[in-house]
C-alpha positions in Angstrom: -64.5 191.7 -10.0 -67.7 189.6 -9.8 -68.3 189.6 -13.6 -65.0 187.8 -14.1 -66.0 185.1 -11.6 -69.4 184.7 -13.4 -67.7 184.4 -16.8 -65.1 181.9 -15.4 -67.8 179.6 -13.9 -69.8 179.7 -17.2 -66.8 179.0 -19.3 -65.7 176.0 -17.1 -69.1 174.4 -17.1 -70.6 175.1 -20.5 -67.5 175.9 -22.7 -69.3 178.6 -24.8 -68.1 179.6 -28.2 -69.3 183.1 -27.4 -69.9 184.8 -24.0 -70.8 188.3 -22.9 -71.9 189.2 -19.4 -73.1 192.7 -18.9 -73.5 194.4 -15.5 -76.9 196.0 -15.5 -77.0 196.9 -11.8 -77.3 200.6 -12.6 -80.7 199.9 -14.3 -82.0 198.5 -11.0 -81.0 201.2 -8.6 -83.5 201.4 -5.8 -85.1 198.1 -6.7 -85.0 194.8 -4.7 -81.5 193.4 -4.5 -79.9 196.7 -5.3 -76.5 197.0 -3.6 -74.6 200.3 -3.2 -71.6 198.9 -5.0 -73.6 197.4 -7.9 -72.5 194.0 -9.3 -75.9 192.3 -8.5 -77.9 192.4 -11.8 -76.5 190.9 -15.0 -77.5 190.0 -18.5 -75.6 187.0 -20.1 -75.5 186.3 -23.9 -74.2 182.8 -24.4 -73.7 180.7 -27.5 -72.8 177.1 -26.8 -73.1 173.8 -28.5 -74.0 172.4 -25.1 -77.4 174.0 -25.5 -78.3 172.0 -28.7 -81.4 170.0 -28.2 -82.2 171.7 -24.9 -85.3 173.9 -24.4 -85.1 177.4 -22.9 -85.7 176.2 -19.3 -83.0 173.4 -19.6 -80.5 175.9 -20.9 -81.2 178.3 -18.0 -80.8 175.5 -15.5 -77.4 174.7 -17.0 -76.3 178.3 -16.4 -77.8 178.4 -12.9 -76.0 175.1 -12.1 -72.7 176.6 -13.4 -73.1 179.6 -11.1 -74.1 177.5 -8.1 -74.4 179.4 -4.8 -73.7 182.7 -6.5 -77.3 182.8 -7.7 -79.4 184.5 -5.0 -76.3 185.7 -3.1 -73.8 187.6 -5.1 -75.9 187.5 -8.3 -79.4 188.9 -7.4 -80.8 188.8 -10.9 -79.7 187.2 -14.2 -81.4 187.6 -17.5 -80.2 185.4 -20.3 -80.0 185.1 -24.1 -79.0 181.5 -24.7 -78.2 180.4 -28.3 -76.7 177.5 -30.2 -74.0 178.0 -32.8 
């Protein structure tokens, strides 16, 4: 399942103390990037000490870097709630 791969990549790169990745593909049915099988639109809630001292954009870049080529391919859209402990 794609959500597992997303979680594994984030855990390996950022070592979050808390991580939840929610598949929200059903909310985007008929929109750009919609795929018949879903698994394309996600919301991630991540708490990590790695985010300390980083602004919102820097935190998002860390997550995008962790996901690498998945972004724009397997992962069409990703909204994020990025927190420090």
